[in-house]
C-alpha positions as CSV (number, residue, x, y, z in Angstrom):
1,M,35.9,-72.2,-43.4
2,K,32.5,-73.7,-43.0
3,R,29.7,-71.5,-42.0
4,L,28.9,-73.2,-38.7
5,L,32.5,-72.9,-37.5
6,L,31.8,-69.1,-37.6
7,L,28.6,-69.5,-35.6
8,F,30.0,-67.7,-32.6
9,T,31.9,-65.0,-34.4
10,A,30.3,-64.2,-37.8
11,L,27.6,-62.0,-36.5
12,F,30.0,-59.7,-34.7
13,A,30.8,-57.9,-37.9
14,L,27.5,-57.6,-39.9
15,P,27.3,-54.6,-42.2
16,L,25.4,-51.5,-41.2
17,A,21.9,-51.4,-42.6
18,A,18.6,-49.6,-42.1
19,Q,15.5,-51.7,-41.2
20,D,13.1,-51.8,-44.2
21,L,10.3,-54.3,-44.5
22,G,8.5,-55.3,-47.7
23,E,4.8,-55.2,-48.3
24,P,2.5,-56.8,-45.7
25,I,1.3,-60.2,-46.6
26,P,-2.6,-60.5,-46.7
27,E,-3.9,-63.2,-44.3
28,G,-5.1,-66.3,-46.1
29,G,-8.8,-67.0,-46.2
30,E,-10.4,-69.5,-43.9
31,V,-10.5,-73.1,-44.9
32,E,-13.8,-74.4,-43.7
33,T,-14.4,-78.2,-43.3
34,M,-17.7,-79.2,-44.7
35,G,-20.1,-80.7,-42.2
36,E,-21.3,-83.3,-44.6
37,A,-17.8,-84.6,-45.2
38,D,-18.0,-86.8,-42.1
39,E,-21.2,-88.6,-43.1
40,G,-19.5,-91.2,-45.1
41,G,-17.2,-92.2,-42.2
42,L,-14.8,-95.1,-42.4
43,T,-16.4,-97.9,-44.3
44,G,-13.5,-100.2,-44.8
45,S,-9.9,-100.9,-43.8
46,V,-6.7,-100.9,-45.7
47,S,-6.2,-104.3,-47.2
48,F,-2.8,-103.8,-48.7
49,E,0.0,-106.0,-47.4
50,G,3.6,-105.0,-47.8
51,N,5.7,-101.8,-47.7
52,L,4.0,-98.5,-48.3
53,D,6.6,-97.6,-50.9
54,D,5.1,-100.4,-53.0
55,L,1.6,-99.1,-52.7
56,G,0.2,-97.9,-56.0
57,I,-2.2,-95.0,-55.8
58,A,-4.1,-93.7,-58.7
59,I,-4.8,-89.9,-58.5
60,P,-6.8,-88.7,-61.6
61,G,-7.8,-85.1,-62.0
62,F,-10.6,-83.8,-59.8
63,A,-14.0,-83.7,-61.5
64,T,-16.4,-80.8,-61.6
65,D,-20.2,-80.7,-61.8
66,A,-20.0,-78.0,-64.5
67,D,-17.1,-76.1,-65.9
68,R,-17.6,-72.7,-64.4
69,P,-15.3,-69.6,-64.3
70,T,-13.5,-69.0,-61.1
71,P,-10.8,-66.4,-60.0
72,A,-8.7,-69.4,-59.1
73,S,-8.2,-70.4,-62.7
74,A,-8.5,-68.6,-66.0
75,S,-9.6,-71.8,-67.6
76,G,-12.4,-72.6,-65.2
77,T,-13.2,-75.4,-62.6
78,A,-12.4,-78.3,-65.0
79,A,-8.8,-77.2,-65.5
80,L,-8.5,-76.3,-61.8
81,G,-9.6,-79.9,-60.8
82,K,-6.7,-81.3,-62.8
83,E,-4.3,-78.9,-61.0
84,I,-5.6,-79.9,-57.6
85,G,-5.1,-83.6,-58.6
86,R,-1.5,-82.7,-59.5
87,I,-0.9,-81.2,-56.1
88,V,-2.1,-84.3,-54.4
89,Y,0.0,-86.4,-56.7
90,N,3.2,-84.4,-56.1
91,D,2.8,-84.2,-52.4
92,L,2.5,-88.0,-52.1
93,R,5.2,-88.7,-54.7
94,N,7.7,-86.3,-53.2
95,N,7.2,-87.8,-49.7
96,G,8.8,-91.0,-51.0
97,L,6.5,-93.4,-49.3
98,F,4.2,-94.2,-52.2
99,K,4.2,-94.8,-55.9
100,P,1.3,-92.6,-57.1
101,V,0.3,-92.1,-60.7
102,G,-1.0,-88.6,-61.4
103,P,-3.7,-86.9,-63.6
104,D,-1.5,-86.6,-66.6
105,S,-1.3,-90.4,-67.0
106,L,-4.8,-91.3,-66.1
107,P,-8.3,-91.1,-67.6
108,Q,-10.5,-88.3,-66.2
109,P,-13.5,-89.5,-64.1
110,T,-16.9,-87.9,-64.4
111,F,-18.5,-86.0,-61.6
112,A,-20.9,-89.0,-61.1
113,N,-17.8,-91.3,-60.8
114,I,-16.5,-89.6,-57.7
115,T,-18.9,-91.4,-55.4
116,A,-19.4,-94.4,-57.7
117,P,-15.9,-95.3,-59.1
118,A,-15.6,-97.3,-62.3
119,W,-13.8,-100.1,-60.5
120,A,-12.8,-102.1,-63.6
121,T,-11.0,-99.1,-65.1
122,W,-8.7,-98.8,-62.1
123,S,-8.3,-102.4,-61.3
124,N,-6.9,-103.0,-64.8
125,R,-4.3,-100.4,-64.1
126,G,-3.0,-102.2,-61.0
127,A,-3.9,-99.6,-58.5
128,E,-4.4,-100.6,-54.8
129,M,-5.7,-97.3,-53.8
130,L,-7.8,-94.7,-55.7
131,V,-8.1,-91.0,-54.9
132,H,-11.2,-89.3,-56.3
133,G,-12.1,-85.6,-55.9
134,Y,-14.3,-82.9,-57.2
135,V,-14.3,-79.1,-57.3
136,R,-17.4,-76.9,-57.5
137,A,-17.8,-73.1,-57.8
138,R,-20.4,-71.7,-55.4
139,G,-22.5,-68.6,-56.1
140,D,-20.6,-66.6,-53.5
141,G,-17.3,-67.2,-55.3
142,K,-15.9,-69.8,-52.9
143,L,-14.9,-73.3,-54.0
144,V,-16.1,-76.6,-52.6
145,V,-13.5,-79.3,-52.9
146,G,-14.1,-82.9,-51.9
147,C,-11.6,-85.7,-51.5
148,Y,-12.3,-89.5,-51.3
149,L,-9.9,-92.4,-50.7
150,Y,-11.0,-95.9,-52.0
151,D,-9.5,-99.4,-51.3
152,M,-9.5,-101.1,-54.7
153,Q,-9.4,-104.7,-53.4
154,L,-12.4,-104.1,-51.0
155,R,-14.1,-101.7,-53.5
156,S,-14.9,-99.6,-50.6
157,E,-14.5,-96.0,-49.4
158,L,-12.0,-95.6,-46.7
159,V,-12.4,-91.9,-45.8
160,R,-13.7,-88.7,-47.3
161,E,-13.5,-85.1,-46.4
162,G,-14.5,-81.7,-48.0
163,W,-13.5,-78.1,-47.6
164,I,-14.9,-74.7,-48.6
165,V,-12.1,-72.4,-49.6
166,P,-11.8,-68.9,-51.1
167,P,-10.3,-69.0,-54.6
168,S,-7.0,-67.7,-53.4
169,D,-6.6,-70.8,-51.2
170,W,-7.4,-73.5,-53.8
171,R,-3.9,-75.0,-53.4
172,R,-4.6,-75.6,-49.7
173,A,-7.5,-77.9,-50.6
174,G,-5.0,-80.1,-52.6
175,H,-2.6,-80.2,-49.7
176,K,-5.4,-81.1,-47.3
177,C,-6.5,-84.0,-49.6
178,A,-2.9,-85.2,-49.6
179,D,-2.8,-84.9,-45.8
180,L,-6.0,-87.0,-45.6
181,V,-4.6,-89.8,-47.7
182,Y,-1.2,-89.7,-46.0
183,S,-2.8,-89.8,-42.5
184,R,-5.2,-92.6,-43.4
185,L,-2.6,-94.9,-44.9
186,T,0.3,-94.3,-42.5
187,G,-1.4,-93.5,-39.2
188,E,0.8,-90.4,-38.9
189,S,-0.2,-86.8,-38.4
190,P,-0.4,-84.6,-41.6
191,F,2.1,-82.0,-42.7
192,F,1.5,-81.0,-46.3
193,D,-0.8,-78.0,-45.4
194,S,1.9,-76.0,-43.8
195,R,4.3,-73.2,-44.6
196,I,8.1,-72.6,-44.5
197,A,10.0,-69.5,-43.6
198,Y,13.7,-69.2,-44.6
199,I,16.4,-66.7,-45.3
200,A,16.8,-65.9,-49.0
201,E,20.4,-65.1,-50.0
202,T,21.7,-63.2,-53.0
203,G,24.9,-61.4,-53.9
204,P,28.6,-62.2,-53.6
205,K,29.9,-64.3,-50.7
206,D,31.5,-61.4,-48.9
207,N,28.5,-59.2,-49.1
208,R,25.4,-61.3,-49.0
209,T,21.9,-59.8,-49.0
210,K,19.7,-61.8,-46.6
211,R,15.9,-61.4,-46.8
212,L,13.1,-63.1,-44.9
213,A,10.9,-65.2,-47.2
214,I,8.0,-67.6,-46.8
215,M,6.4,-70.2,-49.0
216,D,4.0,-73.2,-48.9
217,S,5.5,-76.6,-48.0
218,D,5.9,-77.4,-51.7
219,G,7.6,-74.1,-52.6
220,A,4.5,-72.5,-54.1
221,N,3.1,-69.0,-53.1
222,H,6.6,-67.7,-52.5
223,R,6.9,-64.2,-51.0
224,F,9.7,-62.0,-49.8
225,I,8.9,-60.3,-46.5
226,T,11.8,-58.0,-46.1
227,T,13.7,-56.0,-48.7
228,G,17.2,-56.9,-47.8
229,R,18.4,-53.5,-46.7
230,A,18.7,-54.9,-43.2
231,T,20.2,-58.4,-42.7
232,A,17.5,-60.9,-41.5
233,L,18.4,-64.1,-39.7
234,T,16.9,-67.2,-38.1
235,P,13.1,-66.9,-38.6
236,R,10.6,-68.9,-36.7
237,Y,6.8,-69.1,-37.0
238,S,4.7,-68.4,-34.0
239,P,2.6,-71.4,-32.8
240,D,-0.6,-69.7,-34.2
241,Y,1.0,-68.9,-37.6
242,R,0.1,-65.2,-37.3
243,Q,3.6,-63.9,-36.6
244,L,7.2,-64.4,-37.6
245,L,10.1,-64.1,-35.1
246,Y,13.4,-63.1,-36.5
247,L,16.7,-61.4,-35.8
248,S,17.7,-58.3,-37.7
249,Y,20.9,-56.2,-37.6
250,V,19.9,-52.6,-37.9
251,D,22.5,-49.8,-37.9
252,G,25.0,-52.5,-36.8
253,N,23.0,-53.5,-33.7
254,P,21.0,-56.7,-33.3
255,R,17.2,-56.5,-32.7
256,I,14.7,-59.2,-32.3
257,Y,11.4,-58.5,-34.0
258,V,8.0,-60.1,-34.2
259,Y,6.4,-59.5,-37.6
260,D,2.6,-59.7,-38.0
261,I,2.1,-61.5,-41.3
262,G,-1.5,-60.2,-41.8
263,T,-1.0,-56.5,-41.0
264,G,2.7,-56.0,-41.8
265,R,3.2,-54.5,-38.4
266,Q,6.3,-55.4,-36.4
267,T,7.0,-55.3,-32.7
268,L,10.5,-54.8,-31.3
269,V,11.0,-57.4,-28.6
270,T,14.5,-56.6,-27.5
271,E,17.6,-54.8,-28.7
272,S,21.2,-54.6,-27.6
273,T,24.6,-53.5,-28.7
274,N,25.9,-57.0,-27.8
275,P,25.9,-59.8,-30.4
276,T,22.6,-61.7,-30.3
277,F,21.7,-65.0,-31.7
278,A,19.0,-67.6,-32.5
279,P,15.6,-66.3,-31.1
280,R,13.1,-69.1,-30.5
281,W,9.4,-69.2,-29.4
282,S,8.1,-71.2,-26.4
283,P,5.3,-73.6,-27.4
284,D,2.6,-71.4,-25.9
285,G,4.0,-68.3,-27.7
286,K,4.4,-66.3,-24.5
287,W,8.2,-66.4,-24.3
288,I,11.2,-66.0,-26.6
289,L,14.6,-67.6,-26.0
290,Y,17.7,-66.0,-27.4
291,S,21.5,-65.9,-26.8
292,M,23.6,-62.9,-26.2
293,A,27.3,-62.3,-25.7
294,V,28.3,-60.0,-22.9
295,S,31.9,-59.4,-21.9
296,G,33.1,-62.5,-23.8
297,N,30.6,-64.9,-22.3
298,T,27.5,-66.0,-24.3
299,D,24.4,-67.1,-22.3
300,I,20.8,-67.9,-23.0
301,Y,18.1,-65.5,-22.0
302,R,14.3,-65.5,-21.9
303,V,12.1,-62.5,-22.6
304,S,8.3,-62.0,-22.9
305,S,7.1,-62.1,-26.6
306,Q,5.6,-58.7,-25.8
307,G,9.0,-57.3,-24.8
308,G,10.2,-56.3,-21.4
309,P,13.1,-57.3,-19.1
310,S,15.2,-60.4,-20.0
311,V,16.1,-63.2,-17.6
312,R,19.4,-65.0,-17.9
313,L,19.0,-68.8,-17.8
314,T,22.7,-69.9,-18.1
315,N,25.7,-68.4,-16.4
316,L,28.7,-70.7,-16.7
317,P,31.9,-69.7,-18.6
318,G,31.7,-70.6,-22.3
319,I,29.3,-70.1,-25.2
320,D,25.7,-71.2,-24.7
321,I,23.5,-70.8,-27.7
322,G,20.5,-72.1,-29.7
323,G,17.9,-73.0,-27.2
324,S,14.8,-75.1,-28.3
325,Y,11.9,-75.9,-26.0
326,S,10.4,-79.3,-25.6
327,P,6.8,-79.5,-26.9
328,D,5.4,-79.2,-23.4
329,G,7.6,-76.2,-22.6
330,S,9.1,-77.9,-19.5
331,R,12.7,-78.3,-20.9
332,I,15.2,-76.6,-23.2
333,V,17.9,-78.2,-25.3
334,F,20.9,-76.0,-26.2
335,E,24.5,-76.2,-27.4
336,S,27.5,-75.2,-25.3
337,D,31.3,-75.4,-25.5
338,R,31.6,-75.4,-21.7
339,S,33.3,-78.8,-21.9
340,G,35.8,-77.6,-24.4
341,E,33.9,-78.3,-27.6
342,Q,30.3,-77.8,-28.9
343,Q,27.9,-80.4,-27.4
344,L,24.2,-80.5,-26.6
345,Y,22.9,-79.9,-23.1
346,I,19.4,-80.0,-21.6
347,M,18.0,-77.8,-18.8
348,D,14.6,-77.2,-17.2
349,A,12.7,-74.2,-18.5
350,D,13.8,-72.0,-15.6
351,G,17.5,-72.7,-16.3
352,S,17.9,-75.3,-13.5
353,N,19.1,-78.9,-13.7
354,Q,21.6,-78.4,-16.6
355,R,23.2,-81.6,-17.8
356,R,25.1,-82.8,-20.9
357,L,23.2,-84.7,-23.5
358,T,25.7,-85.8,-26.2
359,N,28.8,-87.8,-25.8
360,M,29.4,-89.3,-29.2
361,G,32.4,-88.5,-31.3
362,G,32.5,-85.1,-33.0
363,R,30.7,-81.9,-32.1
364,A,27.0,-81.0,-31.9
365,A,25.2,-77.8,-32.7
366,T,21.8,-76.2,-33.7
367,P,19.5,-78.5,-31.8
368,E,15.8,-78.6,-32.5
369,W,13.2,-80.5,-30.5
370,S,10.8,-82.7,-32.4
371,P,7.1,-81.6,-32.1
372,R,6.4,-85.2,-31.0
373,G,8.9,-84.8,-28.2
374,D,10.7,-88.1,-29.0
375,Q,13.7,-86.9,-30.9
376,I,16.1,-84.0,-31.0
377,A,17.6,-83.1,-34.4
378,F,21.0,-81.3,-34.6
379,T,24.0,-80.7,-36.7
380,H,26.7,-83.3,-36.2
381,I,30.2,-82.0,-37.0
382,A,32.8,-84.7,-37.6
383,G,34.9,-83.4,-40.5
384,D,31.7,-82.8,-42.6
385,F,28.5,-81.3,-41.3
386,N,25.5,-83.6,-41.3
387,I,22.0,-83.9,-39.8
388,A,21.6,-86.3,-37.0
389,V,19.0,-87.2,-34.3
390,I,19.2,-88.4,-30.7
391,T,16.6,-89.1,-28.0
392,P,16.1,-86.6,-25.1
393,Q,17.7,-89.2,-22.9
394,G,20.9,-89.1,-25.0
395,R,20.4,-92.4,-26.7
396,G,19.8,-93.7,-30.2
397,F,22.2,-91.4,-32.1
398,R,21.7,-91.7,-35.8
399,K,23.2,-89.7,-38.7
400,L,20.5,-89.0,-41.4
401,T,22.5,-87.2,-44.1
402,N,25.9,-87.7,-45.7
403,G,26.6,-84.4,-47.3
404,W,29.5,-82.0,-47.0
405,Q,27.7,-79.1,-45.2
406,D,24.2,-79.9,-44.0
407,E,23.0,-77.8,-41.0
408,A,20.2,-76.1,-39.1
409,P,17.5,-78.8,-38.9
410,T,13.8,-77.9,-38.6
411,W,11.0,-80.4,-38.1
412,A,7.8,-81.0,-40.2
413,P,4.7,-80.6,-38.1
414,N,4.3,-84.4,-37.7
415,G,7.8,-84.9,-36.4
416,R,8.7,-87.4,-39.1
417,I,10.6,-85.3,-41.7
418,I,13.4,-82.9,-41.2
419,Q,14.3,-79.9,-43.4
420,F,17.8,-78.3,-43.4
421,F,20.0,-76.3,-45.6
422,R,22.9,-77.7,-47.6
423,T,25.9,-75.7,-48.9
424,E,27.6,-77.1,-52.0
425,R,31.3,-77.8,-51.7
426,N,32.6,-76.1,-54.8
427,S,30.1,-73.3,-55.6
428,G,29.2,-72.3,-52.0
429,R,25.5,-72.1,-53.0
430,A,23.0,-73.0,-50.4
431,G,19.6,-74.6,-50.8
432,L,16.8,-76.2,-48.7
433,W,16.6,-80.0,-48.5
434,Q,14.6,-82.5,-46.5
435,V,15.0,-86.0,-45.3
436,D,12.8,-88.4,-43.4
437,L,13.7,-90.2,-40.2
438,T,14.9,-93.3,-42.1
439,G,17.7,-91.2,-43.6
440,E,16.2,-91.8,-47.0
441,N,14.0,-89.9,-49.4
442,E,16.2,-86.8,-49.6
443,R,15.0,-84.1,-51.9
444,K,15.7,-80.4,-52.6
445,L,12.9,-77.8,-52.3
446,P,12.5,-75.2,-55.1
447,T,13.5,-71.6,-54.1
448,P,14.0,-68.7,-56.5
449,V,17.4,-67.8,-54.9
450,D,19.9,-69.4,-52.5
451,A,18.3,-70.4,-49.2
452,S,19.4,-71.0,-45.6
453,D,18.0,-71.1,-42.0
454,P,14.7,-72.9,-42.8
455,A,11.8,-72.9,-40.3
456,W,8.9,-75.3,-40.8
457,G,5.7,-74.0,-39.3
458,P,2.8,-76.1,-37.7
459,I,-0.2,-77.3,-39.7
460,L,-2.2,-74.3,-40.8
461,P,-5.3,-73.6,-38.8
């Protein structure tokens, strides 16, 4: 039986386990935007006519003023510049909107070329856009990374930006450059410089080990947070990225924890002997929604993120679960079977004004409000399980995937890409996938083990 069909019953019989966290994760260094990066400003406009997916972008390796040693690369800043160029290339290629050509297929510009491109070189290659960049090692050990976007037809700089990063955060500079290019060419908010939490799954089907894990948006810098001796479920990043909220079954009882990523400390928010599900942050980080089954009835509760008494928000017969706040915190979308089958409902943040949202064929579960506020993603169940979206007014239903078991959507920070997990029909293996709002550009994200319950965090501060 498919996993979501067991949503309301599977957690009633989780194995006994003792809570045991892995090593604390050091906080990432500050990424400082260079003041001089804004001096160039916008000196042109995109002249390309046509679809973005026809837009050719040349992304050679980033240049360096001198090949100096750096803790970020055993081979020095020259090799690091090429790696940063590859990150920009892969981010834009995997997004599916562009046709970039990366450093491994292009000539390497000199440091002087970064602000004075060799126009003929790139025009002969048919590029409409050119990304140039550089990396320099400072005396204090930090790196300076610059990123420039040029319009080849206008032979003009469109935008530039630079960042000062500690060596450990060199990959973030590449993601920030990709975000700069993406935002300038699409007009959309960025999303590459972000992180993903998920549940890493190993072991046989009847005795899965489920650990909390985090990684960058492209799968790099992967880390396990918990050891797996206690079952971890449904993680969510706090709005400020400093904490992870998750559900853990300890000694057979559910507990909701907030884990501080920088220090490794965890705070118990609430615990119960009753089955508990799906904790979620409020947009301001002050509240946590969760669902709990009491005497055969499952309702949605709200508790302070610091702990304390819980307030019940729903009280009708049936199973109410999976609350997700609107971006402004004024409303909550949730799933309920009060009508006889799983459907989506909306209520005000205090539990008032509850009304049904979905009326299309099939069932609806695991809703997640877009950070833009204009869409709600959910799992549509009509034979197979697929990812779908609908407006908060209950209109515009669209199915985005056509798999066998796709579920648990989570939004990219810009509200234009959805991540979910897909279970294979024959093997039962699960992995993380993403799809854009057109329903195209599906791709699988790399994880070292099976993966479920993804949670895409906001843009990194």
